[in-house]
Backbone and ligand atoms as CSV (ligand in chain L), in Angstrom:
chain,resi,resn,atom,element,x,y,z
A,1,UNK,N,N,114.620,36.196,8.100
A,1,UNK,CA,C,113.926,36.128,6.813
A,1,UNK,C,C,112.516,35.590,7.027
A,2,UNK,N,N,111.568,36.081,6.232
A,2,UNK,CA,C,110.207,35.548,6.380
A,2,UNK,C,C,110.112,34.130,5.818
A,3,UNK,N,N,108.994,33.531,6.091
A,3,UNK,CA,C,108.724,32.189,5.546
A,3,UNK,C,C,108.658,32.265,4.022
A,4,UNK,N,N,109.225,31.270,3.350
A,4,UNK,CA,C,109.171,31.260,1.887
A,4,UNK,C,C,108.700,29.901,1.394
A,5,UNK,N,N,108.109,29.929,0.190
A,5,UNK,CA,C,107.624,28.678,-0.392
A,5,UNK,C,C,108.342,28.421,-1.704
A,6,UNK,N,N,108.666,27.167,-1.950
A,6,UNK,CA,C,109.349,26.764,-3.181
A,6,UNK,C,C,108.720,25.473,-3.673
A,7,UNK,N,N,108.869,25.227,-4.967
A,7,UNK,CA,C,108.546,23.911,-5.502
A,7,UNK,C,C,109.877,23.193,-5.672
A,8,UNK,N,N,110.006,22.020,-5.084
A,8,UNK,CA,C,111.258,21.269,-5.200
A,8,UNK,C,C,111.431,20.789,-6.643
A,9,UNK,N,N,112.611,21.045,-7.201
A,9,UNK,CA,C,112.876,20.681,-8.605
A,9,UNK,C,C,113.873,19.526,-8.707
A,10,UNK,N,N,114.141,18.875,-7.580
A,10,UNK,CA,C,115.151,17.813,-7.590
A,10,UNK,C,C,114.641,16.546,-8.285
A,11,UNK,N,N,113.330,16.250,-8.151
A,11,UNK,CA,C,112.766,15.093,-8.865
A,11,UNK,C,C,111.364,15.468,-9.351
A,12,UNK,N,N,110.753,14.648,-10.201
A,12,UNK,CA,C,109.468,15.045,-10.803
A,12,UNK,C,C,108.290,15.109,-9.834
A,13,UNK,N,N,108.447,14.709,-8.570
A,13,UNK,CA,C,107.322,14.777,-7.625
A,13,UNK,C,C,106.878,16.205,-7.335
A,14,UNK,N,N,107.773,17.160,-7.508
A,14,UNK,CA,C,107.447,18.591,-7.321
A,14,UNK,C,C,106.800,18.894,-5.976
A,15,UNK,N,N,107.392,18.408,-4.901
A,15,UNK,CA,C,106.849,18.704,-3.558
A,15,UNK,C,C,106.883,20.212,-3.299
A,16,UNK,N,N,105.867,20.674,-2.569
A,16,UNK,CA,C,105.815,22.102,-2.198
A,16,UNK,C,C,106.489,22.272,-0.841
A,17,UNK,N,N,107.568,23.025,-0.855
A,17,UNK,CA,C,108.372,23.193,0.349
A,17,UNK,C,C,108.040,24.525,1.011
A,18,UNK,N,N,107.937,24.493,2.316
A,18,UNK,CA,C,107.823,25.733,3.092
A,18,UNK,C,C,109.076,25.819,3.956
A,19,UNK,N,N,109.762,26.954,3.859
A,19,UNK,CA,C,111.026,27.108,4.584
A,19,UNK,C,C,110.921,28.319,5.496
A,20,UNK,N,N,111.304,28.145,6.736
A,20,UNK,CA,C,111.298,29.267,7.688
A,20,UNK,C,C,112.499,29.133,8.612
A,21,UNK,N,N,112.857,30.265,9.198
A,21,UNK,CA,C,113.983,30.275,10.128
A,21,UNK,C,C,113.425,30.529,11.524
A,22,UNK,N,N,113.705,29.618,12.415
A,22,UNK,CA,C,113.255,29.817,13.801
A,22,UNK,C,C,114.442,29.570,14.729
A,23,UNK,N,N,114.755,30.599,15.508
A,23,UNK,CA,C,115.861,30.484,16.469
A,23,UNK,C,C,117.177,30.149,15.807
A,24,UNK,N,N,117.424,30.723,14.614
A,24,UNK,CA,C,118.693,30.494,13.918
A,24,UNK,C,C,118.733,29.187,13.139
A,25,UNK,N,N,117.704,28.383,13.220
A,25,UNK,CA,C,117.639,27.107,12.501
A,25,UNK,C,C,116.731,27.235,11.284
A,26,UNK,N,N,117.180,26.747,10.137
A,26,UNK,CA,C,116.338,26.748,8.943
A,26,UNK,C,C,115.559,25.437,8.922
A,27,UNK,N,N,114.229,25.575,8.867
A,27,UNK,CA,C,113.360,24.399,8.951
A,27,UNK,C,C,112.591,24.251,7.636
A,28,UNK,N,N,112.553,23.044,7.115
A,28,UNK,CA,C,111.855,22.782,5.849
A,28,UNK,C,C,110.717,21.806,6.114
A,29,UNK,N,N,109.512,22.165,5.692
A,29,UNK,CA,C,108.392,21.226,5.776
A,29,UNK,C,C,107.838,20.999,4.363
A,30,UNK,N,N,107.180,19.888,4.177
A,30,UNK,CA,C,106.559,19.577,2.893
A,30,UNK,C,C,107.416,18.726,1.981
A,31,UNK,N,N,108.665,18.474,2.367
A,31,UNK,CA,C,109.569,17.687,1.518
A,31,UNK,C,C,109.255,16.202,1.666
A,32,UNK,N,N,109.299,15.501,0.545
A,32,UNK,CA,C,109.051,14.062,0.559
A,32,UNK,C,C,110.302,13.259,0.862
A,33,UNK,N,N,111.456,13.919,0.907
A,33,UNK,CA,C,112.690,13.186,1.189
A,33,UNK,C,C,113.785,14.165,1.628
A,34,UNK,N,N,114.909,13.611,2.046
A,34,UNK,CA,C,116.014,14.426,2.574
A,34,UNK,C,C,116.617,15.340,1.499
A,35,UNK,N,N,116.586,14.885,0.256
A,35,UNK,CA,C,117.157,15.738,-0.813
A,35,UNK,C,C,116.357,17.023,-0.950
A,36,UNK,N,N,115.062,16.924,-0.753
A,36,UNK,CA,C,114.211,18.108,-0.817
A,36,UNK,C,C,114.468,19.050,0.351
A,37,UNK,N,N,114.749,18.485,1.519
A,37,UNK,CA,C,115.083,19.317,2.683
A,37,UNK,C,C,116.354,20.111,2.369
A,38,UNK,N,N,117.332,19.435,1.815
A,38,UNK,CA,C,118.601,20.076,1.453
A,38,UNK,C,C,118.361,21.164,0.404
A,39,UNK,N,N,117.564,20.841,-0.601
A,39,UNK,CA,C,117.257,21.807,-1.658
A,39,UNK,C,C,116.577,23.043,-1.079
A,40,UNK,N,N,115.598,22.829,-0.183
A,40,UNK,CA,C,114.884,23.951,0.436
A,40,UNK,C,C,115.828,24.844,1.224
A,41,UNK,N,N,116.737,24.236,1.975
A,41,UNK,CA,C,117.704,25.013,2.760
A,41,UNK,C,C,118.610,25.830,1.838
A,42,UNK,N,N,119.083,25.200,0.768
A,42,UNK,CA,C,119.964,25.913,-0.175
A,42,UNK,C,C,119.229,27.062,-0.861
A,43,UNK,N,N,117.983,26.823,-1.267
A,43,UNK,CA,C,117.207,27.888,-1.926
A,43,UNK,C,C,117.017,29.070,-0.983
A,44,UNK,N,N,116.822,28.777,0.265
A,44,UNK,CA,C,116.553,29.812,1.256
A,44,UNK,C,C,117.820,30.597,1.606
A,45,UNK,N,N,118.936,29.894,1.763
A,45,UNK,CA,C,120.143,30.558,2.271
A,45,UNK,C,C,121.105,30.987,1.161
A,46,UNK,N,N,121.240,30.188,0.095
A,46,UNK,CA,C,122.207,30.509,-0.955
A,46,UNK,C,C,121.752,29.934,-2.294
A,47,UNK,N,N,120.717,30.539,-2.890
A,47,UNK,CA,C,120.201,29.963,-4.142
A,47,UNK,C,C,121.226,30.032,-5.261
A,48,UNK,N,N,121.352,28.938,-5.991
A,48,UNK,CA,C,122.320,28.826,-7.092
A,48,UNK,C,C,121.567,28.448,-8.362
A,49,UNK,N,N,122.087,28.888,-9.493
A,49,UNK,CA,C,121.457,28.566,-10.774
A,49,UNK,C,C,122.510,28.349,-11.844
A,50,UNK,N,N,122.199,27.469,-12.795
A,50,UNK,CA,C,123.007,27.385,-14.011
A,50,UNK,C,C,122.719,28.651,-14.813
A,51,UNK,N,N,123.696,29.101,-15.584
A,51,UNK,CA,C,123.503,30.293,-16.404
A,51,UNK,C,C,123.505,29.871,-17.874
A,52,UNK,N,N,122.480,30.251,-18.591
A,52,UNK,CA,C,122.454,30.056,-20.037
A,52,UNK,C,C,122.044,31.374,-20.670
A,53,UNK,N,N,122.757,31.764,-21.693
A,53,UNK,CA,C,122.420,32.992,-22.402
A,53,UNK,C,C,123.121,32.945,-23.769
A,54,UNK,N,N,123.250,34.089,-24.403
A,54,UNK,CA,C,123.982,34.155,-25.671
A,54,UNK,C,C,124.999,35.287,-25.592
A,55,UNK,N,N,126.045,35.171,-26.406
A,55,UNK,CA,C,127.028,36.255,-26.513
A,55,UNK,C,C,127.172,36.637,-27.988
A,56,UNK,N,N,127.609,37.872,-28.211
A,56,UNK,CA,C,127.826,38.347,-29.577
A,56,UNK,C,C,129.036,37.637,-30.189
A,57,UNK,N,N,128.958,37.385,-31.494
A,57,UNK,CA,C,130.064,36.730,-32.208
A,57,UNK,C,C,130.502,37.607,-33.369
A,58,UNK,N,N,131.800,37.805,-33.481
A,58,UNK,CA,C,132.362,38.572,-34.595
A,58,UNK,C,C,132.714,37.598,-35.721
A,59,UNK,N,N,132.314,37.914,-36.923
A,59,UNK,CA,C,132.616,37.139,-38.130
A,59,UNK,C,C,132.005,35.736,-38.129
A,60,UNK,N,N,130.971,35.492,-37.305
A,60,UNK,CA,C,130.349,34.174,-37.276
A,60,UNK,C,C,129.237,34.070,-38.311
A,61,UNK,N,N,128.757,32.848,-38.543
A,61,UNK,CA,C,127.658,32.664,-39.496
A,61,UNK,C,C,126.331,33.109,-38.892
A,62,UNK,N,N,126.298,33.293,-37.555
A,62,UNK,CA,C,125.156,33.887,-36.855
A,62,UNK,C,C,125.693,35.003,-35.961
A,63,UNK,N,N,124.853,35.977,-35.624
A,63,UNK,CA,C,125.352,37.095,-34.814
A,63,UNK,C,C,125.567,36.767,-33.339
A,64,UNK,N,N,124.888,35.716,-32.831
A,64,UNK,CA,C,125.029,35.379,-31.410
A,64,UNK,C,C,125.222,33.879,-31.244
A,65,UNK,N,N,125.838,33.509,-30.143
A,65,UNK,CA,C,126.170,32.116,-29.848
A,65,UNK,C,C,125.629,31.769,-28.464
A,66,UNK,N,N,124.975,30.607,-28.337
A,66,UNK,CA,C,124.474,30.216,-27.020
A,66,UNK,C,C,125.620,29.695,-26.155
A,67,UNK,N,N,125.561,30.054,-24.871
A,67,UNK,CA,C,126.607,29.671,-23.924
A,67,UNK,C,C,125.955,29.126,-22.658
A,68,UNK,N,N,126.740,28.374,-21.884
A,68,UNK,CA,C,126.226,27.772,-20.649
A,68,UNK,C,C,127.350,27.744,-19.619
A,69,UNK,N,N,126.982,27.840,-18.347
A,69,UNK,CA,C,127.998,27.769,-17.297
A,69,UNK,C,C,128.354,26.305,-17.029
A,70,UNK,N,N,129.587,26.067,-16.561
A,70,UNK,CA,C,129.979,24.683,-16.244
A,70,UNK,C,C,129.701,24.354,-14.774
A,71,UNK,N,N,128.955,25.230,-14.102
A,71,UNK,CA,C,128.558,24.979,-12.721
A,71,UNK,C,C,127.497,25.991,-12.334
A,72,UNK,N,N,127.015,25.878,-11.118
A,72,UNK,CA,C,125.974,26.801,-10.664
A,72,UNK,C,C,126.582,28.090,-10.121
A,73,UNK,N,N,125.827,29.170,-10.304
A,73,UNK,CA,C,126.266,30.507,-9.914
A,73,UNK,C,C,125.301,31.032,-8.854
A,74,UNK,N,N,125.817,31.689,-7.807
A,74,UNK,CA,C,124.899,32.267,-6.816
A,74,UNK,C,C,123.919,33.227,-7.492
A,75,UNK,N,N,122.655,33.143,-7.114
A,75,UNK,CA,C,121.643,33.949,-7.801
A,75,UNK,C,C,121.938,35.448,-7.695
A,76,UNK,N,N,122.526,35.876,-6.587
A,76,UNK,CA,C,122.796,37.324,-6.448
A,76,UNK,C,C,123.914,37.794,-7.380
A,77,UNK,N,N,124.686,36.853,-7.941
A,77,UNK,CA,C,125.760,37.213,-8.880
A,77,UNK,C,C,125.294,37.127,-10.333
A,78,UNK,N,N,124.077,36.651,-10.546
A,78,UNK,CA,C,123.601,36.362,-11.900
A,78,UNK,C,C,123.577,37.619,-12.781
A,79,UNK,N,N,123.068,38.732,-12.263
A,79,UNK,CA,C,122.958,39.942,-13.077
A,79,UNK,C,C,124.349,40.446,-13.479
A,80,UNK,N,N,125.278,40.418,-12.528
A,80,UNK,CA,C,126.648,40.856,-12.818
A,80,UNK,C,C,127.248,39.995,-13.938
A,81,UNK,N,N,127.021,38.691,-13.865
A,81,UNK,CA,C,127.554,37.778,-14.883
A,81,UNK,C,C,126.894,38.053,-16.241
A,82,UNK,N,N,125.575,38.238,-16.243
A,82,UNK,CA,C,124.869,38.499,-17.500
A,82,UNK,C,C,125.316,39.823,-18.109
A,83,UNK,N,N,125.486,40.848,-17.273
A,83,UNK,CA,C,125.951,42.149,-17.773
A,83,UNK,C,C,127.316,41.998,-18.433
A,84,UNK,N,N,128.187,41.203,-17.805
A,84,UNK,CA,C,129.514,40.975,-18.375
A,84,UNK,C,C,129.395,40.290,-19.740
A,85,UNK,N,N,128.556,39.253,-19.799
A,85,UNK,CA,C,128.436,38.486,-21.049
A,85,UNK,C,C,127.772,39.312,-22.152
A,86,UNK,N,N,126.851,40.214,-21.787
A,86,UNK,CA,C,126.227,41.073,-22.802
A,86,UNK,C,C,127.253,42.049,-23.379
A,87,UNK,N,N,128.334,42.287,-22.639
A,87,UNK,CA,C,129.331,43.267,-23.067
A,87,UNK,C,C,130.482,42.692,-23.872
A,88,UNK,N,N,130.552,41.374,-24.013
A,88,UNK,CA,C,131.704,40.804,-24.733
A,88,UNK,C,C,131.311,40.366,-26.141
A,89,UNK,N,N,132.334,40.206,-26.967
A,89,UNK,CA,C,132.139,39.690,-28.321
A,89,UNK,C,C,133.246,38.666,-28.550
A,90,UNK,N,N,132.868,37.463,-28.952
A,90,UNK,CA,C,133.876,36.432,-29.189
A,90,UNK,C,C,134.136,36.321,-30.690
A,91,UNK,N,N,135.319,35.876,-31.018
A,91,UNK,CA,C,135.725,35.786,-32.417
A,91,UNK,C,C,135.447,34.381,-32.960
A,92,UNK,N,N,134.713,34.300,-34.068
A,92,UNK,CA,C,134.513,33.009,-34.743
A,92,UNK,C,C,135.824,32.656,-35.463
A,93,UNK,N,N,136.135,31.362,-35.655
A,93,UNK,CA,C,135.320,30.194,-35.288
A,93,UNK,C,C,135.423,29.873,-33.795
A,94,UNK,N,N,134.345,29.246,-33.287
A,94,UNK,CA,C,134.303,28.818,-31.890
A,94,UNK,C,C,133.926,27.339,-31.887
A,95,UNK,N,N,134.587,26.572,-31.000
A,95,UNK,CA,C,134.268,25.143,-30.886
A,95,UNK,C,C,133.338,24.915,-29.698
A,96,UNK,N,N,132.389,23.991,-29.830
A,96,UNK,CA,C,131.503,23.634,-28.711
A,96,UNK,C,C,132.354,23.228,-27.515
A,97,UNK,N,N,132.041,23.761,-26.355
A,97,UNK,CA,C,132.780,23.420,-25.138
A,97,UNK,C,C,133.949,24.345,-24.867
A,98,UNK,N,N,134.271,25.222,-25.812
A,98,UNK,CA,C,135.378,26.169,-25.619
A,98,UNK,C,C,135.047,27.125,-24.465
A,99,UNK,N,N,136.045,27.400,-23.622
A,99,UNK,CA,C,135.846,28.341,-22.507
A,99,UNK,C,C,135.894,29.757,-23.059
A,100,UNK,N,N,134.804,30.491,-22.875
A,100,UNK,CA,C,134.712,31.855,-23.403
A,100,UNK,C,C,134.895,32.895,-22.305
A,101,UNK,N,N,134.651,32.519,-21.074
A,101,UNK,CA,C,134.881,33.421,-19.937
A,101,UNK,C,C,135.274,32.542,-18.753
A,102,UNK,N,N,136.507,32.730,-18.268
A,102,UNK,CA,C,137.027,31.911,-17.183
A,102,UNK,C,C,136.700,32.575,-15.845
A,103,UNK,N,N,136.312,31.783,-14.856
A,103,UNK,CA,C,136.058,32.290,-13.504
A,103,UNK,C,C,135.213,33.568,-13.559
A,104,UNK,N,N,134.073,33.468,-14.198
A,104,UNK,CA,C,133.272,34.676,-14.446
A,104,UNK,C,C,132.904,35.384,-13.130
A,105,UNK,N,N,133.217,36.645,-13.070
A,105,UNK,CA,C,132.920,37.515,-11.918
A,105,UNK,C,C,133.365,36.895,-10.588
A,106,UNK,N,N,134.461,36.153,-10.635
A,106,UNK,CA,C,135.021,35.584,-9.405
A,106,UNK,C,C,134.200,34.457,-8.803
A,107,UNK,N,N,133.329,33.845,-9.588
A,107,UNK,CA,C,132.459,32.782,-9.066
A,107,UNK,C,C,133.140,31.413,-9.069
A,108,UNK,N,N,134.278,31.302,-9.781
A,108,UNK,CA,C,134.921,30.001,-9.925
A,108,UNK,C,C,134.298,29.158,-11.025
A,109,UNK,N,N,133.345,29.731,-11.743
A,109,UNK,CA,C,132.613,29.020,-12.788
A,109,UNK,C,C,133.045,29.574,-14.149
A,110,UNK,N,N,133.164,28.680,-15.130
A,110,UNK,CA,C,133.523,29.099,-16.493
A,110,UNK,C,C,132.286,29.113,-17.379
A,111,UNK,N,N,132.342,29.950,-18.416
A,111,UNK,CA,C,131.258,29.997,-19.399
A,111,UNK,C,C,131.758,29.338,-20.673
A,112,UNK,N,N,130.985,28.342,-21.136
A,112,UNK,CA,C,131.387,27.537,-22.289
A,112,UNK,C,C,130.453,27.771,-23.473
A,113,UNK,N,N,130.994,27.607,-24.664
A,113,UNK,CA,C,130.162,27.648,-25.869
A,113,UNK,C,C,129.289,26.397,-25.892
A,114,UNK,N,N,127.980,26.572,-26.097
A,114,UNK,CA,C,127.065,25.420,-26.152
A,114,UNK,C,C,127.149,24.706,-27.492
A,115,UNK,N,N,127.631,25.404,-28.501
A,115,UNK,CA,C,127.703,24.815,-29.842
A,115,UNK,C,C,128.882,25.442,-30.578
A,116,UNK,N,N,129.220,24.843,-31.691
A,116,UNK,CA,C,130.294,25.406,-32.517
A,116,UNK,C,C,129.733,26.478,-33.424
A,117,UNK,N,N,130.566,27.391,-33.834
A,117,UNK,CA,C,130.153,28.439,-34.778
A,117,UNK,C,C,131.262,28.637,-35.797
A,118,UNK,N,N,130.911,28.451,-37.067
A,118,UNK,CA,C,131.883,28.635,-38.140
A,118,UNK,C,C,132.095,30.115,-38.427
A,119,UNK,N,N,133.208,30.375,-39.078
A,119,UNK,CA,C,133.478,31.753,-39.505
A,119,UNK,C,C,132.716,31.993,-40.798
A,120,UNK,N,N,132.287,33.233,-40.988
A,120,UNK,CA,C,131.546,33.602,-42.197
A,120,UNK,C,C,132.424,33.520,-43.431
L,1,SF4,S1,S,111.298,16.610,-1.775
L,1,SF4,FE1,FE,112.187,14.699,-2.492
L,1,SF4,S2,S,110.424,13.591,-3.324
L,1,SF4,FE2,FE,109.797,15.743,-3.175
L,1,SF4,S3,S,110.289,16.634,-5.189
L,1,SF4,FE3,FE,112.054,16.981,-3.857
L,1,SF4,S4,S,113.416,15.278,-4.283
L,1,SF4,FE4,FE,111.384,14.712,-5.033
């Protein structure tokens, strides 16, 4: 992989990380601490993200409901997960924290309702 640059988001210092692979070793420069080195390596080899989006709601007081993942999802799986969530419709009422999609796309992560939604 070519050299890549990231801004570390682990703390507000926002160090600029440069990550490159040399001889099978992933090397991080620019980090102000070990947590940033770890973050740079993860971003380079297996970037993960929390997922937040909305899903359609049947009979709710609003047409869509905001949802959030209960863990991080590999970035390469994000589109598959979003496509799945765009295709579902949940039935109101929904309680905040309710699991709306279990083990989404085999990631081991659940999708939860971010808020409650009353029935119309
Ligand atoms: S490298 Fe360390 S000090 Fe710099 S932003 Fe990341 S966590 Fe903060």
